[in-house]
C-alpha positions in Angstrom: -100.5 -116.0 0.1 -101.3 -119.3 1.7 -105.0 -120.0 2.1 -106.1 -119.4 5.8 -108.2 -121.6 8.4 -111.5 -122.1 8.1 -111.4 -121.8 4.1 -112.9 -124.7 2.0 -109.8 -126.6 0.6 -109.6 -126.4 -3.0 -110.3 -129.5 -4.7 -107.4 -131.0 -7.0 -106.9 -133.8 -9.1 -103.0 -135.3 -9.4 -101.3 -138.1 -10.5 -99.6 -140.4 -7.6 -96.0 -142.1 -7.9 -97.9 -145.2 -9.5 -99.5 -143.2 -12.3 -103.1 -143.0 -10.5 -105.3 -139.9 -10.1 -105.8 -138.9 -6.6 -108.6 -136.3 -5.7 -108.8 -134.3 -2.5 -112.5 -134.5 -2.6 -112.2 -138.6 -2.8 -111.5 -138.3 1.4 -114.3 -136.0 2.1 -116.5 -137.5 4.5 -114.4 -140.2 5.2 -110.8 -139.1 6.6 -109.5 -135.7 7.6 -106.2 -135.0 4.9 -103.0 -134.0 5.9 -101.7 -132.0 2.8 -98.2 -131.4 2.5 -96.8 -129.4 -0.1 -92.7 -129.9 -0.5 -90.2 -128.3 -3.0 -88.5 -131.6 -4.6 -88.0 -134.8 -4.2 -84.1 -136.2 -3.4 -83.3 -133.0 -1.6 -81.9 -133.0 2.1 -84.8 -131.2 3.7 -87.5 -133.0 1.7 -86.1 -136.2 2.3 -85.8 -135.9 6.0 -89.3 -134.6 6.4 -91.1 -137.3 4.3 -88.8 -140.2 6.1 -89.9 -138.8 9.4 -93.6 -139.4 8.0 -92.9 -142.6 7.0 -91.4 -143.4 10.3 -94.6 -142.2 12.1 -96.9 -143.6 9.3 -99.5 -145.1 11.6 -100.2 -141.4 13.0 -100.6 -140.1 9.5 -102.2 -142.9 7.6 -105.2 -144.7 9.3 -108.8 -145.1 9.4 -109.5 -141.3 10.3 -106.7 -139.7 8.5 -104.9 -139.4 5.1 -101.3 -138.0 4.3 -101.0 -136.7 0.8 -97.4 -135.4 -0.1 -97.4 -133.0 -3.2 -94.5 -131.4 -5.2 -93.6 -130.4 -8.5 -91.7 -133.3 -9.6 -93.0 -135.7 -12.6 -94.8 -138.9 -11.4 -91.9 -140.6 -12.8 -89.4 -139.1 -10.7 -91.6 -139.3 -7.6 -91.7 -143.3 -8.3 -87.8 -144.0 -7.8 -87.8 -141.4 -5.1 -90.5 -143.5 -3.2 -89.0 -146.7 -3.8 -85.6 -145.7 -2.6 -87.0 -144.1 0.4 -89.5 -146.8 1.2 -92.1 -144.3 1.1 -95.7 -146.0 0.7 -98.1 -143.0 1.2 -99.2 -141.0 -1.9 -96.7 -138.7 -3.5 -98.8 -136.6 -5.7 -97.2 -134.7 -9.0 -98.1 -131.1 -9.2 -95.9 -131.1 -12.5 -98.4 -130.2 -15.0 -100.3 -128.0 -15.4 -96.9 -126.8 -13.7 -98.0 -125.8 -9.8 -101.5 -125.3 -10.5 -102.6 -127.0 -7.1 -99.6 -125.4 -5.2 -100.9 -121.9 -6.7 -104.5 -122.8 -5.6 -102.9 -123.3 -1.9 -100.9 -120.1 -2.3 -97.8 -121.9 -1.9 -96.2 -122.0 -5.0 -92.6 -120.0 -5.5 -92.7 -118.5 -8.8 -89.3 -117.4 -9.0 -88.1 -121.0 -7.9 -90.8 -123.0 -9.9 -91.5 -124.9 -7.0 -94.1 -125.4 -3.9 -92.4 -123.8 -0.4 -93.1 -126.1 2.7 -97.0 -125.7 3.2 -99.1 -127.8 5.3 -103.0 -127.8 5.8 -104.9 -130.0 8.0 -108.3 -130.6 6.2 -111.2 -131.8 8.3 -113.9 -134.7 7.0 -115.9 -131.7 5.4 -113.0 -130.2 3.3 -112.3 -127.2 5.5 -108.9 -126.4 6.5 -108.4 -126.7 10.4 -104.7 -125.8 10.7 -102.0 -124.6 8.5 -98.2 -123.7 8.6 -96.1 -122.3 5.9 -92.4 -122.5 5.9 -89.6 -121.0 3.9 -87.7 -123.6 1.6 -84.5 -124.2 3.8 -86.8 -124.5 7.1 -88.0 -128.1 8.1 -91.5 -128.6 9.4 -92.2 -130.1 13.0 -94.0 -133.2 12.9 -95.4 -133.0 16.5 -97.2 -129.9 15.3 -99.4 -131.8 12.8 -99.9 -134.6 15.7 -101.4 -131.4 18.0 -103.5 -130.1 14.8 -105.1 -133.4 14.1 -105.6 -134.2 18.0 -107.9 -131.3 17.9 -110.1 -132.6 15.3 
């Protein structure tokens, strides 16, 4: 079960596609965070979602908001994926310990070994203010993120 609105967002420390450590807490007091979990790089629905975010990047990466996309792929795979698709925002690897961050947010599918499509909008104080969880085959609507960010 995914964590609920009003819950303090669990902190994590994950490597991005360049091998740099990123902590959720690094943004506390500075920016709201759109935290997006997705199953795997290079898959059809995931690629479509992440490229749609790329195409609307100023909405999701600016002085007030930071987008963080998390999958259970290795950082090496994420680097190739980011380069291939022109993704310039952080792609974080929840590879090892496998699924630790995904489990903390309640979006890890134990049978499939990957995160489901969970999105969490976290305010500057580190509190979850909006969330949506979709099944593996179901893409999310970016307009919902924009509406949720508008309420912060």
